[in-house]
N, C-alpha and C positions, 0 to 999 in steps of 0.2 A: 247771528247769523239767521239769513232767511231761507227758507225750502219751498219753491212755490211748484205747483202743480197745475200743469197747463195741456188740455189735450192728452193729458197720459204721459206727459212728459214731465219730470224732476230735474229742476234747475236746482242745481246749490249753489255757492257763496259767488265761485268762481266764473258762476254762468255757464258750465258744463251741461250738458241733456243728458238723461238718463232713461231711457224708454224701458217701463217696466210692465206696461201691458195695452195689451190692445184689445178692440172688443171682438171678441171670437177668434183672435189667434192664441190664444196662452191660457191653459189655467190657472186656479187664485192663486195654488201653492208656488208655480213659478213665479209667480208673483208678487208674494210676499217675500220671496228668497232675493227676489231683486230690488227689493224695494231696502231689505237688510242690507245687502252692499250699500245702499245707496247712501243709507244713513250711517252708515260705516266710514265711508269714505266721508262724508262729510263733520263727522266728529272727530276725526283726524287732523281735519286742516282748522279746526278752533280751540283759542284756548283763553279759558275763562278765567284771571286772577281771583285767585281764593275759590275755587270751587272745581267740579268734575266738571267735564267736556260733559257728562249725560245730562247736567242739568241746564244746559244751555240748551238745549232742542225745546221746542215747544212742545204741547200737550200733544199737537196730531201727529209730528214727527215719533214719538213713542210707540204711536199703534202696532207701525209695523216688527218691532223688536220684539214687544208681546203675542205679537201673532206668532213668531217665527221662533219663540220660547216655549210658545203653547203647542207648537208641534212638532218640536224636537223634546219636550220633555217626555213622553214615553219611553222615549229611545234611551234620553239620558238616566230615568228610574231604572230601565232595565239593563242598562250597564252595570249602574252603582250596584244594587241590589243583586247583583248575579256574578256570584267571585269565578265560578264557574265560566264564565264568559269574558272575564277580565284575564285569566290565566290561557286563555287561547288566542285574546287578540296578543297579550303578549309574546305566544310563541310566536305568531304570523310576524308580528311587527318585527322579531327577530333575523328572519332571513330577511327582511329588506335591509335596517339596518347591517346586520353581519356582511351583505353580498356590498353593499355599500362601501363600508369602511374598510372592506380587504382591496376592492378595485383602487380606490384613492390610495390607499398607503402602498401596496404593490407600485400602482404607477408613477408615484414618489422614487421609489430602491429602482423602478426600471431606470429613470433617468439617470440617478445616480452608477448603475453598473455601467449602461452605455459607457462611461467616461474613461471606464478598466480597458486595458489592451488583451486581461484573459478572458475566459466565457466560465472560468468555477463560480464567481461570485452569482452569474445569472442560471445557474442550474442551482446553486443553493436556494436563490429566491424563488425558484420555481419548487422546490421541497418543500420550501417552510410557506406556500400561500393556503394548501390544505390544511394545515393545522392549526394554523390561525383564523382559518374562516368557521373551522369548529369548536375550536375554544370559544368564540364569540355565541355560538350555536347553543353550546354546552351551559352557559351563561345564562342564556334567555329562556332556555327550557327549567333549567333550575329555577328563574324566580317566575316563570310560569308555573309551575309545578308549585313553589311555595303558596300563589296567590291561590290556590286551587282549595276549596274547602275538605283535603283529606285527611282521614286519621293520621295519627304521628307513625303509625307501623309503613302505610302506603307512601306517605311522604317521603322519610327515608327511605324504603326499598327504590322506590322512583329516585330521587336524588343521587341514590350511590350507584346505579343504574348509568343516570347519566354520568356521572364523576368517570365510573370506571369504562364507559365509550371514550371519553377524553383523554384516557391515560395509554390507552389501546392506540389511539391516533399520534399522539407523543410520542410512542415507543417503536410504531412504523417508520417516523418520521427519521428518529434517530439512527434505526437501522440502516435508513439506506443512505444517511448523511455520513455514516462510517463506513458505508461501502464505496460512495463515492471521493471520499476522502485517501481510504487504504488504495483505491485503484489508482489515482493520480498521483501518490507516494510511491506507487509501485514503479510507475513509468520512469521515476528519476533511480531507478536504483541503485547509478552510478554514486549518486550523492548519498541515500540511506541503503548502505548493505546489505543489512538484517530482512530489510522488506522486499521482496525480490518476487516475479509473478510465481515462481514455485512456493513461496512462502505466503501467497495472498488468499488461500484459502484459509490456512491456519489462524492469521493474525482478522481475519472477515470472521469467520465463527467463534472467535476467543470475545472480538467486540457485539457479536450478538448474542453470545450466553451472559455476558456483561449488562446488556444493555436490559435484555430479558428479565435479569436477578432482577436489576433496580425496576422494572415495571410490574413484579409478581408482588415486590416490596411495597411498590406504593396501592398495589390492591389489597393485597392483607390489609393493609392500613384502612382504606378504606371503609373495608367492609369487616375492620377492628375482629381481626383473626388472630390469636396468639401464636407467635412465631417459635416460640423456647422451642415448644416440640419439634418442630418442623427442624429446627437450625439442631438439635441435638442429634436426632436421625442423620441427619447431612452429613454431621462428622463423622458420626462413625463409621457412614459407608465411604465417605472420603480416606479414614484410613483403612480401611478393606482393601478398597481399590487401589490405593497406592501402594500395599504390600506387595499385591498380587501383581502388577503390572510394574514392578522398579525397573526390570531390565528395560521393558517399552520405555517408561517413563526420562529414565536414562540416556538412552540414545534420541530420544524428543528431544530435551534440553544439552546435550549436547551439539545435536543439527544446529540446534538455533544458535549455541553460540557461536559454531565454527560461523552460519553465514552470517553473525555480527561481525564476529572476528576478522573474519576473511582471508586466511592464511594461506585459500588458494580458491581458484573457479574453475568454471567448469573451462577446457579446455588447456591445461596448466599441466606438465608434465612435472609428477612429485616421485619420489622415491622414500618410500617404507622403510624404518629400521631393520626390518628382517633383510633386505634389497629387493624389493618388490619395484620396479619401476613401470609405470605406464600412464598414459594420456588420462585426466579427469573428464569422464563424459557425464557424469549424474552427481548432483550434491541432492540428498534427500532429507528427509527429516530423521529418518531410521540410521540411514546408511549412503556411504559414497562409493561409487563404483568407478573404478579404473581399467583404461583397456591397455594389455600389454604389446610390445610389437611382436610377438606371437597372435597375436586376436584373440588372447584369453580375456576375459572378464572378470577381474576379483573385487569382490563385494567385501567392506570393513563395513563393522557397524561403528557408527558415530564414537563410541563409548570408548572404545579402542584407540581411536585416529585420535580421540582429546586427550588421552594420557599417553600417548609415543610422540618422537619428533619427527618429522615430517621435514625434507629437503625437499624445498618448490626451486626445479630447473628454470621455473618462467617466471619466476619472483624478479625482484629488481625493480630500477628504475625502466628497462626496456626487457625483449622477449629473449635478447639474443645471449647465446650459453658461448663459453668457453673451452677449447677441447683441448687436449694436451696429448702430442704426438711424442714417445720416448722413444730416444733409436741413439744406440753406443757404437763408436767406431775403434777400430784397432789404434794401441800407440803408435805413435809413429806418424797419424794419420797428418794433412794440415789444418788445421782448426777453423783458418781463415775461409778454406775450400768447402769445409763442409756447412757452415755458417750462411755462406753464399748461395750454396744448393738447397738448402732448407728454406731460406728465406725464399727463393724464385717459384720454388713448388706448391709454397700456399700462395704465393704472389699468381701465379698462375690458373689455380684451382678459381670455379667460377662460384663455388657453393660457402666461399671462404669470404668474408666481410671485410671492404678496403678499410670500414674506420671503427673501432680500432684496427692500426698497422700491428700485421701478423708479427711476432719478436722469436729471436732463441736465445736458448739459455746454456749456457754450457754449467752442468750440473756438477758433478763429481769425476774424482779419478774413481774407477769401479776397478774389480777383483779382474778382470779382464778386458775391459774397453774405456773411451772415453764417450759418459754418457750426457749427452744434449738431450733440451727437451723442445721442442715445435709449440709454438702457443700461439692460438689464432681463435677468433669468432664466426658462429655461426649463427642466419639470423633466426633459428627456430631450433629448442632442443629436439625436434621428429627428426632433423637431419643429420645428429651427432654419426648413427651408425654408417650411412653411407658417405659422408663426408672423409671418416676416418680408412675406410677401404680405399676411397680414391688417393686420399695425401699417402699411407703406407704403401700403395702400389708404385704411385710417384717418385718417391723419396729409394723405395728399393733399385729402379731401373734407372735413376740419377747416378747413384750412387757406383752402381757396374760400369756406367757408360764413364765415369773417373776414375776406376777400379780402388774406389775407397771400400776399404775391407771391414765388412761386417763382423766381428769375432764372434764367437759361439763360446761357450764356456768350457775349459779345458784346464787336465791337473796332468804334470808331468812327477812318474813316478820313481823314484833311487831307489836302489838297493844295494844295501853297504856288508851286507853279510848273510850266510845260510849254514845251518849246521852239518858237520861233516857228512852224516849219512844222509843228507837229504840230497849233498852235493856227493856223494857215491853213485845213488838211484842216479841222479842228475845226469852224470857223466856214462855212465851205462846205458841209458837210454837214447844219448847220443852216439855213440858207441855202434849202434843197434840202427838205430837210424841210416848212422852212415855204412856202415855195412850192406844192406840191403839196396842203397843205392849205388855199391860199386857195377861194373860188369862183370859177367861169368866167364875165367879162361877158359 
């Protein structure tokens, strides 16, 4: 290979010119740098069998290489002979590498997340970017500190501080991730009954406690702190708190189980075993509150509700409630007419559902009446009292128009005999009464 130099122009093997110096236009050091670049370009184009590329260079071509080597030798010696400088350079390079790697990685992740129909993965990717970036920084900082000529104690201290910072970054990430996931799950509470908006704070705080406990454990491991005494103290404190807050914890766990089992929900009408009936207005972690038809609010601890029988009138496939109107008619009444009147009353009432259709049942031969029962459905348990009032009123009026007697309980008393003394007294009383009523002559 031949490299010619004519009029301050270098010609490579392909004849490409490279201007490296003009008289009065460039400093000598810059000329040497350009010469080196030209030599490196020429070397990359030649291949000598059995020997190195540098061996093919003529003696005059190696002069720029020696010149640049001579120029950079002090800087190279300074870098190799100064561990502090090496550590600082490693730390500085870490910023560039971490930024580029994070940018490239999340650019690829972004292409994947854009193809999905939901935005949860986008939010998780945004949360994940800072911890990955800081993890790369922590690695570079640790390597840079390792290169610096520090004492063992100082190096260990610096490394532990850097690792602790990394743990804090990941703890914050998992806290935010847990809050994000729990919030999303709470939005679909119809599928996950135990996690709702009113219980979101409980589960969010519980997740934070667990994550911070794991971070604290990692912190103790990094600093090589013995946790035996800490765990023993925590166990004793937990037992003491458990005994002191036994009732509160019982209500708390019962509240969680009620929310998980969902025997009733807000808006349902329930009947307690002691007879209280009302609308559920709040289900808390400690108690449940119901509002009666008298606008009286009753608060029941969850531990009591968890151990009693609850009748949920709003439960079942639908919210409809069946009501029963019991009515008795006198013996001798036309049962077909009674049945027709009761059905017509139910069908004419707008508060009664058309489906299921109302029905009438002849239940029993009573002591003084024929007992019928009208069965019909209402759309909401809240309408029970109003509907019963309208049905009773209409039944009574229709029976009066049809001359159907509604009997009342009565008893006939038959006297078979009385003592003679009592008969004498009774006869005397009758005679006295008769004499007083006779006119005086």
